[in-house]
Structure formats: structure tokens, C-alpha cells
C-alpha positions as CSV (number, residue, x, y, z in Angstrom):
1,M,-8.9,8.5,-24.7
2,V,-8.5,6.7,-21.6
3,D,-10.8,3.7,-20.8
4,T,-12.0,4.6,-17.2
5,T,-13.1,0.9,-16.6
6,D,-9.7,-0.2,-16.6
7,V,-8.7,2.5,-14.0
8,V,-11.5,1.3,-11.9
9,E,-10.9,-2.4,-12.0
10,I,-7.1,-1.9,-11.3
11,E,-8.2,0.2,-8.2
12,N,-10.7,-1.9,-6.8
13,V,-9.2,-5.2,-7.7
14,R,-5.3,-5.4,-7.6
15,A,-3.7,-2.3,-6.8
16,V,-1.3,-4.0,-4.6
17,P,2.1,-4.7,-4.7
18,D,2.4,-8.8,-5.2
19,H,5.3,-9.2,-2.7
20,A,5.0,-12.6,-0.8
21,P,5.7,-12.1,3.0
22,P,8.6,-13.6,4.6
23,R,7.5,-17.0,5.7
24,D,10.8,-18.1,7.4
25,L,10.4,-16.2,10.6
26,V,9.0,-18.6,13.1
27,E,8.0,-15.6,15.4
28,L,5.9,-14.0,12.8
29,Q,4.0,-17.3,11.5
30,P,0.8,-16.7,13.8
31,F,0.3,-13.4,12.0
32,W,0.6,-15.0,8.6
33,D,-1.7,-18.0,9.5
34,A,-4.3,-15.7,10.7
35,V,-4.0,-13.5,7.4
36,D,-4.0,-16.6,5.1
37,E,-7.7,-17.3,6.9
38,G,-8.8,-13.6,6.7
39,R,-8.2,-12.7,10.1
40,L,-5.7,-10.6,12.2
41,A,-3.9,-11.9,15.4
42,L,-1.3,-10.2,17.2
43,P,0.9,-11.0,20.0
44,R,0.5,-9.8,23.7
45,C,2.2,-10.0,26.7
46,P,0.6,-12.2,29.1
47,E,1.9,-10.5,32.3
48,C,1.1,-6.9,31.4
49,A,-1.5,-7.4,28.7
50,V,0.4,-4.9,26.4
51,W,0.3,-5.7,22.6
52,Q,3.9,-6.4,21.3
53,W,4.1,-5.5,17.3
54,Y,6.5,-6.5,16.0
55,P,7.3,-9.4,18.3
56,G,10.8,-9.2,20.0
57,P,12.7,-11.5,22.6
58,G,10.7,-10.0,25.6
59,C,8.4,-7.3,27.0
60,R,9.2,-3.8,28.5
61,C,7.7,-5.3,31.6
62,G,10.4,-7.8,32.2
63,F,8.6,-11.1,31.1
64,G,10.5,-13.3,28.5
65,G,8.3,-15.9,27.6
66,D,6.0,-16.5,25.1
67,F,3.4,-13.9,23.8
68,H,0.0,-15.0,23.3
69,W,-1.2,-14.6,20.2
70,T,-4.8,-12.9,20.0
71,E,-7.2,-12.1,17.5
72,V,-8.5,-8.7,16.8
73,R,-11.3,-7.3,14.6
74,G,-9.3,-5.8,11.9
75,T,-10.8,-2.2,12.4
76,G,-9.3,0.9,12.9
77,V,-8.5,4.4,11.8
78,L,-6.2,5.6,9.3
79,Y,-3.4,7.2,11.0
80,T,-1.5,8.5,7.6
81,F,-1.1,7.2,4.1
82,T,1.2,7.9,0.8
83,R,-0.1,7.4,-2.8
84,V,3.0,5.5,-4.7
85,E,3.2,6.7,-8.1
86,R,6.4,5.1,-9.1
87,A,7.5,1.5,-8.4
88,F,10.7,1.0,-6.2
89,L,11.5,-2.3,-7.9
90,P,12.2,-3.3,-11.4
91,G,8.9,-5.5,-12.6
92,G,7.3,-3.6,-9.7
93,S,3.4,-3.4,-9.2
94,V,0.5,-2.3,-10.6
95,L,0.4,1.6,-9.9
96,P,-0.5,3.8,-8.5
97,Y,-1.6,2.3,-4.8
98,T,-1.9,3.7,-1.5
99,V,0.5,2.9,1.5
100,A,-1.1,3.1,4.8
101,L,-0.5,3.4,8.2
102,V,-3.6,1.9,10.4
103,D,-4.1,2.3,14.2
104,L,-6.2,-0.9,15.1
105,D,-9.3,-0.1,17.4
106,E,-8.6,-3.4,19.6
107,A,-4.8,-3.4,19.8
108,P,-3.8,0.1,21.4
109,G,-0.5,1.2,20.5
110,V,-0.1,-1.1,17.5
111,R,-0.1,0.4,14.1
112,L,0.0,-1.6,11.1
113,V,2.0,-0.5,7.6
114,T,-0.8,-1.9,5.0
115,D,-2.1,-1.2,1.6
116,L,-5.7,0.5,0.9
117,V,-7.7,-0.9,-1.3
118,G,-10.9,-0.3,-2.7
119,P,-13.1,2.7,-3.6
120,G,-11.6,5.9,-2.2
121,S,-8.3,4.6,-1.9
122,A,-6.7,6.8,-4.1
123,A,-7.9,9.8,-2.0
124,P,-8.6,8.9,1.6
125,R,-8.8,10.9,4.6
126,I,-6.7,10.8,7.6
127,G,-9.2,9.6,10.5
128,A,-11.1,7.6,8.2
129,R,-12.4,4.3,9.5
130,V,-10.8,1.5,7.9
131,T,-11.7,-2.3,8.1
132,L,-9.3,-5.7,6.9
133,S,-10.1,-6.5,3.5
134,P,-7.5,-9.1,2.4
135,T,-5.9,-9.3,-0.8
136,V,-5.4,-12.8,-2.0
137,F,-2.7,-13.8,-4.5
138,D,-2.0,-17.0,-6.2
139,N,0.2,-18.2,-3.4
140,H,-0.1,-15.8,-0.4
141,T,-2.7,-13.0,1.1
142,L,-1.5,-9.6,2.2
143,P,-3.5,-8.0,4.9
144,T,-4.8,-5.1,3.1
145,F,-7.7,-2.6,4.5
146,A,-10.5,-0.9,2.8
147,L,-12.3,2.2,3.5
148,V,-15.6,1.9,5.5
149,D,-18.8,4.0,4.7
150,D,-20.8,6.2,7.2
151,E,-22.7,2.8,8.0
152,H,-19.5,1.4,9.4
153,E,-19.9,-1.5,6.6
154,A,-16.9,-1.9,4.3
155,V,-17.2,0.2,1.0
156,P,-17.4,-3.0,-1.6
157,R,-14.9,-3.8,-3.9
């Protein structure tokens, strides 16, 4: 007989791949610094105000300088998702987990690839509201998202 307490604990606590983000890319450091603090910050062109995710060597409008890193609330909509049932790497992750593509409310045109965590993450619905719910590991933090209930509050983990 399966102990369902363990299944719930895995889904609610750490069904997220524990792979540290690359810290050697200077152009992404403001993103990871914000994530470490439980926030989201994204680059935006100071000339045309278009969000630039991923940041590149310039903007489509012709601006070639530095982007402005701007904090966003970390709320959005689940654009699509897939449920990972088998590890891609040896020694892999706690399985299963849900990889999600999230449209951010305050950054039109930006979709973040992330993991969906917490209650309901095993069977979400496209179009569901989500909110930033960072997963903290021993040496790094990942910008994971949780489903939001009808009252627009994060579902408790």
C-alpha cells in the first residue's frame, strides 16, 4: 500500500529539479540576484520600453546600450505545461514534476520556462492564474510558480 502522505509531501515541498542556475553569465546576474531575494526582475529597453527576455546585445528598436532591470510582481497565466514522469539526467530529480510556460502580467511578450509547485501542480489547467513561489535549495533559489485560487491568493504549500 502506498503512503499518500509521502506523495503529498513530495508534491508540496520539492518536486523541482535541483539544478543550480548558471552564475557565470554577467548579463543574467540581476535576474538571479532578484530571484535569490524572492523577486522577479527583467530587462527592459529604456528607449522603446519593450521587455527583453532573454537579454541580448541590443534591442530591435536599434538601442545598443544597457537595459534597465525592472521588478515585476511575479503574477501571470499558465500558457502551457508538461508533466515530467521520467528523469532526463542520471541521478535526476524527484519525480514527477510539472514544467510550465508562464505569461507574466506586467511584462507583455515575456514567457518564463519554470516549474509549477504546490497543490494542483500535478493537473493544472491552461489559463490558470499563477504567482511566483520561489523554491529555495541549500545553495541557490529557483523562480518556481504556484497556482492561485479563486480569491487571487497563492494556494498554500
